[in-house]
C-alpha positions as CSV (number, residue, x, y, z in Angstrom):
1,M,23.1,11.7,-6.5
2,L,22.5,9.5,-3.4
3,P,21.3,5.9,-4.2
4,T,17.6,5.2,-3.8
5,P,16.8,4.0,-0.2
6,S,15.8,0.4,0.2
7,F,12.3,-0.4,1.6
8,H,12.9,-1.5,5.2
9,H,9.6,-1.8,7.0
10,L,6.0,-0.8,7.5
11,H,5.4,0.1,11.1
12,L,2.1,-0.8,12.7
13,N,0.5,0.0,16.0
14,A,-1.2,-2.9,17.7
15,V,-2.9,-3.8,21.0
16,D,-1.6,-7.4,20.6
17,P,1.5,-7.6,18.3
18,D,1.9,-11.3,19.0
19,A,-1.6,-12.2,17.8
20,A,-1.1,-10.0,14.7
21,I,2.2,-11.7,13.9
22,G,0.6,-15.1,14.4
23,F,-2.2,-14.2,12.0
24,Y,0.2,-13.1,9.3
25,T,2.5,-16.2,9.6
26,R,-0.5,-18.5,9.3
27,Q,-1.9,-16.7,6.2
28,F,1.5,-16.1,4.5
29,P,3.7,-19.1,5.4
30,S,6.9,-17.6,3.9
31,T,6.9,-15.1,6.8
32,A,8.3,-15.6,10.3
33,A,8.1,-14.0,13.7
34,G,11.2,-12.1,14.8
35,T,12.5,-8.9,16.4
36,W,14.3,-5.8,15.1
37,G,15.4,-2.7,16.8
38,G,13.6,-3.6,20.0
39,H,10.3,-4.1,18.2
40,K,8.5,-7.4,17.5
41,A,8.5,-8.0,13.8
42,L,7.1,-10.0,11.0
43,L,9.9,-11.0,8.6
44,S,9.3,-11.5,4.9
45,P,11.8,-13.5,2.8
46,N,12.8,-10.5,0.7
47,N,14.3,-8.7,3.8
48,I,11.2,-6.6,4.4
49,M,9.5,-6.3,7.8
50,L,6.3,-5.3,9.5
51,L,7.4,-3.8,12.8
52,F,4.9,-3.4,15.7
53,N,4.4,-0.9,18.5
54,R,2.3,-2.2,21.3
55,V,-0.5,0.3,22.2
56,D,-3.1,0.3,25.0
57,T,-6.1,1.1,22.8
58,P,-7.1,0.0,19.3
59,P,-5.4,2.2,16.8
60,A,-7.5,4.3,14.4
61,M,-8.0,3.8,10.7
62,S,-10.1,6.9,10.3
63,P,-10.2,9.7,9.4
64,P,-8.1,8.3,6.5
65,S,-4.4,9.0,6.3
66,A,-2.3,8.6,3.2
67,I,-1.4,4.9,4.0
68,W,-4.3,2.8,2.7
69,H,-3.2,-0.9,2.9
70,F,-0.4,-3.3,2.2
71,G,0.0,-6.7,0.5
72,W,1.8,-9.8,-0.7
73,H,2.6,-11.5,-3.9
74,V,1.4,-15.1,-3.6
75,T,2.1,-18.1,-5.9
76,D,-1.6,-19.2,-6.4
77,V,-4.1,-16.6,-5.4
78,R,-7.1,-18.9,-6.0
79,A,-5.6,-21.6,-3.8
80,N,-5.2,-18.9,-1.1
81,I,-8.8,-17.9,-1.4
82,A,-9.9,-21.5,-1.0
83,A,-7.7,-22.0,2.0
84,Y,-8.9,-18.7,3.6
85,K,-12.5,-19.7,3.2
86,A,-11.9,-22.7,5.5
87,R,-10.2,-20.6,8.2
88,P,-12.6,-19.1,10.7
89,E,-10.1,-16.3,11.7
90,V,-10.1,-14.9,8.1
91,T,-12.7,-12.6,6.7
92,L,-12.6,-12.2,3.0
93,R,-13.5,-8.7,1.6
94,P,-16.0,-8.5,-1.3
95,L,-15.0,-6.6,-4.4
96,Y,-18.3,-4.9,-5.5
97,T,-18.9,-5.1,-9.2
98,T,-22.0,-2.8,-9.3
99,E,-23.7,-0.3,-7.0
100,E,-26.4,-2.8,-6.5
101,G,-24.1,-5.0,-4.4
102,E,-23.0,-7.8,-6.7
103,F,-19.5,-8.8,-5.8
104,V,-16.6,-11.2,-6.5
105,L,-13.7,-12.2,-4.3
106,I,-11.0,-11.7,-7.0
107,N,-11.0,-9.0,-9.7
108,S,-10.5,-11.5,-12.5
109,D,-13.9,-12.9,-11.8
110,T,-15.6,-9.8,-13.2
111,W,-15.4,-7.8,-16.4
112,P,-11.8,-7.1,-17.4
113,A,-10.5,-3.6,-17.7
114,P,-8.9,-2.6,-21.0
115,K,-5.3,-3.4,-21.1
116,G,-2.9,-0.7,-19.8
117,V,-5.5,1.3,-17.9
118,A,-6.7,1.3,-14.2
119,P,-8.1,-2.0,-13.0
120,G,-11.8,-1.0,-13.1
121,L,-14.7,-0.1,-15.3
122,T,-16.9,3.0,-15.2
123,R,-20.7,2.7,-15.2
124,A,-20.7,3.3,-19.0
125,Q,-18.0,0.7,-19.5
126,I,-19.9,-1.9,-17.4
127,A,-23.0,-1.3,-19.4
128,D,-21.0,-1.8,-22.6
129,A,-19.4,-5.0,-21.3
130,K,-22.8,-6.4,-20.3
131,A,-24.3,-5.5,-23.7
132,K,-21.4,-7.3,-25.5
133,H,-21.5,-10.3,-23.1
134,V,-17.9,-9.8,-22.1
135,Q,-16.7,-12.7,-19.9
136,P,-14.2,-12.6,-17.0
137,V,-10.7,-13.8,-17.9
138,G,-10.2,-15.8,-14.7
139,G,-6.8,-16.8,-13.5
140,G,-4.7,-14.6,-11.2
141,G,-5.7,-11.2,-9.9
142,F,-6.0,-9.3,-6.7
143,A,-8.1,-10.1,-3.6
144,Y,-8.5,-8.7,-0.1
145,M,-9.0,-9.9,3.5
146,D,-9.4,-8.2,6.9
147,G,-6.2,-8.3,8.9
148,P,-5.8,-7.9,12.7
149,E,-7.2,-4.8,14.4
150,G,-8.8,-3.4,11.2
151,A,-5.9,-3.8,8.7
152,L,-6.8,-4.2,5.1
153,V,-4.6,-6.8,3.4
154,E,-4.3,-7.4,-0.3
155,Y,-2.9,-10.6,-1.8
156,V,-2.0,-10.8,-5.5
157,G,-1.1,-13.8,-7.7
158,D,0.1,-15.7,-9.5
159,F,3.8,-15.1,-8.9
160,P,6.9,-17.3,-8.6
161,K,7.5,-16.6,-4.9
162,E,5.5,-15.3,-2.0
163,H,6.8,-12.1,-0.4
164,F,5.7,-8.7,0.9
165,D,5.2,-6.7,-2.2
166,H,3.5,-3.3,-1.9
167,V,2.0,-0.5,0.1
168,H,-1.0,1.3,-1.4
169,L,-1.6,5.0,-0.6
170,W,-3.9,7.9,-1.2
171,Q,-2.4,11.2,-2.2
172,E,-3.9,14.7,-2.3
173,D,-2.2,15.2,-5.7
174,P,-0.8,11.9,-7.2
175,F,1.4,13.6,-9.7
176,A,2.8,16.1,-7.2
177,A,3.5,13.1,-4.9
178,L,5.3,11.4,-7.8
179,D,7.5,14.5,-8.2
180,W,8.1,14.5,-4.4
181,Y,9.3,10.9,-4.2
182,Q,11.5,11.2,-7.3
183,T,13.0,14.5,-6.1
184,H,13.6,13.9,-2.4
185,L,14.0,10.1,-2.2
186,N,15.4,9.5,-5.7
187,A,12.8,6.9,-6.3
188,P,12.3,5.4,-9.8
189,V,8.7,5.2,-11.2
190,R,6.9,1.9,-11.1
191,A,7.0,-0.3,-14.2
192,G,4.6,0.6,-17.0
193,F,3.9,4.1,-15.7
194,V,3.5,6.7,-18.5
195,P,4.5,10.2,-17.5
196,P,1.6,12.5,-17.2
197,T,0.9,15.3,-19.7
198,A,0.5,18.9,-18.7
199,E,-3.2,18.5,-19.3
200,Q,-3.4,15.5,-17.0
201,R,-1.5,17.3,-14.3
202,A,-3.9,20.2,-14.5
203,A,-7.1,18.1,-14.5
204,G,-7.2,17.0,-10.9
205,R,-9.1,14.1,-9.6
206,G,-11.3,12.3,-12.2
207,T,-15.1,12.5,-11.9
208,E,-15.8,8.9,-13.0
209,R,-16.0,6.1,-10.3
210,S,-15.2,2.6,-11.3
211,W,-15.6,-1.0,-10.2
212,P,-14.6,-3.5,-8.8
213,S,-14.3,-1.7,-5.6
214,L,-14.2,-2.3,-1.9
215,T,-17.0,0.1,-1.5
216,L,-20.4,0.0,-3.1
217,D,-20.1,3.5,-4.6
218,G,-16.9,2.6,-6.5
219,M,-13.7,4.5,-6.4
220,F,-11.8,7.2,-8.3
221,R,-8.9,5.6,-10.0
222,D,-7.6,8.6,-12.0
223,P,-5.1,10.0,-11.6
224,R,-2.7,7.4,-10.2
225,A,1.1,7.0,-9.9
226,G,3.7,5.1,-8.0
227,V,7.4,4.5,-7.3
228,V,9.6,1.5,-6.5
229,F,12.0,0.8,-3.7
230,G,13.7,-2.5,-4.6
231,D,11.0,-5.1,-5.0
232,V,8.4,-3.2,-3.0
233,V,6.1,-0.8,-4.9
234,L,4.4,2.3,-3.4
235,T,1.5,3.1,-5.6
236,W,-1.4,5.5,-5.1
237,Y,-4.7,7.0,-6.2
238,A,-6.2,10.4,-5.4
239,N,-7.7,11.2,-2.1
240,Q,-11.3,9.8,-2.3
241,W,-12.9,12.2,0.1
242,D,-13.7,15.9,0.3
243,K,-11.6,16.4,3.4
244,P,-7.8,16.4,3.6
245,L,-5.9,13.3,4.6
246,V,-4.7,13.3,8.2
247,P,-1.2,12.5,9.5
248,S,-0.4,8.8,9.7
249,R,1.3,8.9,13.1
250,G,-0.7,7.1,15.8
251,Q,-2.9,5.3,13.3
252,L,-2.8,1.5,12.7
253,Q,-0.3,2.1,9.8
254,D,2.0,4.5,11.6
255,H,4.8,5.1,9.1
256,I,6.9,3.6,6.3
257,G,10.5,2.9,6.9
258,F,13.4,3.0,4.4
259,S,17.1,2.1,5.0
260,V,20.0,4.2,3.9
261,P,23.8,3.6,4.3
262,D,24.7,7.2,5.2
263,L,22.0,9.0,7.3
264,D,24.1,12.2,7.6
265,A,24.2,12.6,3.9
266,W,20.5,12.2,3.6
267,I,19.9,14.7,6.4
268,V,21.9,17.3,4.5
269,K,20.1,16.6,1.3
270,L,16.6,16.6,2.8
271,R,17.2,19.8,4.9
272,G,18.6,21.5,1.9
273,E,15.5,20.7,-0.1
274,G,13.1,22.0,2.6
275,V,11.6,18.6,3.5
276,T,9.6,18.7,6.8
277,F,11.3,16.8,9.7
278,L,8.9,15.2,12.1
279,E,11.8,14.0,14.3
280,D,15.4,14.8,14.2
281,V,18.1,12.1,14.7
282,Y,17.1,9.5,17.4
283,R,18.3,6.0,18.4
284,L,16.5,3.0,16.9
285,G,17.9,-0.2,18.4
286,D,21.6,-0.1,17.7
287,T,21.3,2.4,14.9
288,R,20.0,5.9,14.1
289,A,16.9,7.2,12.3
290,I,15.0,10.3,11.4
291,M,11.3,10.8,10.6
292,I,10.2,13.1,7.8
293,E,6.8,14.0,6.3
294,G,5.7,12.9,2.9
295,P,3.5,14.9,0.5
296,S,0.2,13.9,2.0
297,K,1.3,13.8,5.7
298,E,2.5,10.2,5.6
299,A,5.3,9.7,8.1
300,L,8.5,8.3,6.5
301,E,11.4,6.9,8.6
302,L,15.0,6.8,7.3
303,V,17.0,4.2,9.1
304,E,20.8,4.0,8.9
305,V,21.8,0.4,7.9
306,R,25.4,0.1,6.9
């Protein structure tokens, strides 16, 4: 079996890559500006990159594709929030705790979810928490800001080191997506994931919305799944809408890149398994790459790095 690819980069389209990179280096001081493969890049200390294509018109974020947002681990999330509040270029995103518009800036400032389940409460669970006078636990947690050109950026703490940590996605069928990434990219599941039962696989998207949420009407958090590429997690929830997700190419978050030491071996494997190729072998800087399509039309690039 071929070894699991390494997470290499998230590729963004941007009207002004220099301004975007400058924004991220200010908010996440462990990062630095650089270049790779002929593209301007944001470099994370764990050898992960954001690569940028310069485009003439603002890239789309809707209709939604499978690639939802990306984020960092930070050492003191509340210190980050305090710093960001003082920076005029940063817009913090509210996490709504009810449909009436109450919100917090970090999930640990609202009612805690039961341990081991999705990070949110349903309407009934919120009512129960209120009745029992449940209090927030405080401390670390997840929070969001607006990034350049419409990006949604998550930062999570508290962790020993700051580094690029994850990409969140939507999937038409989260469990089928899990099978796809395990089968075709040999990806291990994320820590703590409990394999779904046959009943869970057959149930489809849940009917209960939960909060906190970036939208007033809450979000569907079941089913969910995820995989790991090195120290970067790809985790996902079900498609939140009634229409299919659209291809990611050309959107703000154009594609996800992985590195492999032997591209030819991966081409044989993926073709033999019937994976859709969006682009056959092409030059990328001083190496080669291919572009394939993931289970919900997310574009995935495999880059040869020896």
